[in-house]
N, C-alpha and C positions, 0 to 999 in steps of 0.2 A: 567196144560195147560193154555196158555195165550190166552184169548178170546177178548183181546183189538185189534182193528183194527184202525190204523192211517190213516186218510183220507188226501190225498195230492192233492191240487188243483193247477194244473200247467198252467191253462189258455190255450192260443194257443201256441203250442210248436212244433218245427220240429220233424218229425217222428224218424229220426235216433238219434237225441239227447235224445228223450224220451226212445227209445229202449235201448240205452246205460245206461240210468238212471235205467231202469227196471233191466237190467243185473246186475248192481251194487248192488241194493237192494236184488235181487234174490241170488246173490253169498254170500252176508253177512249172509243171513238166512241159506244157505247151510253150510257156514263155522262154524256157531254156532252149527249146528246139528252134523257136523263132530267132532268138539271139544268135544261135550258132549259124543259122543260115544267113542272117543279116551281116554278121561280122566275120564269117568264115572261120569261126572258132570251133572248138571241139570239147565243150564243157559236157561232162557226163550228165545224163538224165536219170532221175531217181525212179525207182519202182517201189510200189507199196502193195501190201496185201492186208486189208482191214478185215478183222473179225468182229462181229457185233450181234447183239440180240435186240430186237425192237419190241416196244409195247405194241399191242394190237393195231395193225394199220393195213389198209388196202391201197395198192398203187396201180395206176393205169398207164401203160406205155403209150407212146405217141401214135401208134397204129391201132390202139385198142378201141373198143366199143363201150361207151358208158353204160349201155343197157345190160352189160355183163355184171354190173354191180346191182345186187338185188335188194339193197337197203336205201332208205331215204336218210336225210340228215338226222332226224330224230331217232331213227332206229340205230344209226351208227353210234350216236351218243349213248343210247341205252346199252349197247354192246361194249362200251368203253373203247371204241375204235375210232381212228381217224382215216382220212382219205386224201390222196394226192394224185394229181396228174403229173407225170414226170417225163423226162426226155430220153428214156431208154427205148429199145425195141420191145416188141411183144405186147401182150394184152394185159389183162388184170391179174394180179396175184395178191396173196396175203402174206404178211410177215407178223410174227408174234413170238411170245415166249416158247422155248422148246425148239426153236429153229437155230441152226448154225447158218448165219448169213455172212457171205464173203464178198468183199468188193476189191478185186485186183485193179490197181491203177498202175498200168504197165506202159512203158514205151516199147511197143512191139518191135521197133527197129533194133532193140537190144536182143531180140530173140528171133523173130521171123515176121514177115509182113503178109499175113494171111488171116483174115478175121474168121473164116470158116474153120481153119485149123485151130485157132485160139478157142473157139466154142467147143470143138471136139475134144481138146485137151481138158477143158473144164469138166466136160461130161466124163471123160476117162478117169479123171481124178476121183470123182464120186463113185464110178463103177468099180474101180480098184479098191476103194475104201469099203464098199458094200460087200465085195468078195471076201474081205477079211472077216466079215460077220457071217459068211456062208450063204450070202444072197446073190443070185444071178441077176444082175441089172443090165439093162440094154438101152440103146437109143431107139426111138420110134420115128420111122421115116417121115420127114416133113414137120416134125414136132420137136423143137429144141427142148432139152432137159434129159432127165434120167427116169427110166420106167422099169416096172416089173411086169412080167407076164405079157409082154408085147405080142400082139396078134391074137390074143384070146379075149373072151368076154370079160375077163377079170383084170385087164390092163389097168394099171394105176401108176400115177406119177409120184415120185418120192423127192425129186429135186427140180425146182424151176430155175430158169435162167433168162436173163435179159441184159443186154449190154449196150453201151454207146461207145463210139470211137471217133476220134478226130485227129488227123495227122498221125495216125497209128498209135494214139494214146487212148487207153481204155478206161471206162468207169462202169459203175453198177456191177452186176455179177450174178451170184447164185444164192438160192435159199433152199437149204437141205433140211427136210423134216426129220428131226431126231426124236424129240419128245413133244411134238406139236399137238395142240388141241385141234383135232380135225373138224370139230363142229363149226369153226369159223369159216371153213371152206364152203359150207352150205349156203353162205350169204353171197356167193359170187358164182359165175361160170368160170372156173379156173382156167386162165390162159385162153379163154374163149372156146374151150373144148367141152362140149355138152355131154359126150357119151363115155367119158372115162373118169374113173375115181382118183382120189388122192390118198396117199398113205404116209406112214411115219415109221422110222426105224424101230422104235420101241414096240409098235403094234405088230410089225412083221416078225419080231423076235419073241413076242409074247411076254414082254417085260414091262414093269411099271415105268422104268426109267433107265436110259442108257447114259453112262458118264460122258458129258459133253466134251470135257477136256481130252478124253481118250479119242473121241471121234475127230476132234480138231488136229490132234497129233498125227493121226493117220492121213488126214487130208493134206496137211503140210508136207508130210514125207512124199506123197505121190505128186503133189504140185511141184516140189523142188526137182524131183526126178524127171518129170515130163518136160519141164521148161529148162532143164540143165542149169538150174539157178542155185544160188547160195542164199538161204533164208537167214536173216538176222532179226532177233527180237529187239524191239525198241522200248 
C-alpha cells in the first residue's frame, strides 16, 4: 500500500480547468488499478491532495436541485460568477476567493475501504483545525460538512463537502470558508438547506483576514495524522 500523498498547490485556478485536471489524475489512478487486476501486477497507485482557490463559481451536485440556484444567466454574469453541474454528491455550493478548497484524489485501498469513514476523516481534519483557533466545531446529523452551534437557532456551516468515488478512488472534496465573501451565499440555498446560515473563519474570529497558508499547514498536519500518510510537496 502506498501511503504517500503528493500535495499540489494550484493557486487561483478556473473551476473547469481544475475539474479537468482532477479527472485526469483520477483516471490515471483508475487505469493503474485496472492494469493491476488485468495483469495480476502490483504497481503502486498514486495519491494526491490538491489545494486551490477558485474565482466565483456555483456548482450543483448530481443529486442537487437547480431551483437552489437563485440567479439566472444574466445575474450570474453581473456577479462575475460561473455555474457548473458536476458529478459529485451533494447539492449546490459556492466556491470563491478566500476559501481553501481541497481535492483529495486517493486510492482508498491504500488506506481503508469505507466512504463514510473517509468523509468523517475530512470533517475531523477541519474540526481539529478549527479547535486550534479556539472554535468548537461539530458534525450535524444527516448533513455532511462542518458546523458551529449545532442544534441551536444559530447553527452555521463553515465547511462544505461533496465527493465522488469509483473503484475506491476519490475526487472532489471540501470547501473551507477562511476569508470568504459570504454575500455570494445569498444567491443560493447552500447545500439545499434553507434554515441554516453560512460563516467564515475570519468572521468567527472577528478579524479582517486569516493567513491562508497558516490554515493550510494545519489542515495538512491533521490530514496526514488521520490518514497515517506521508505528505510530500510537488
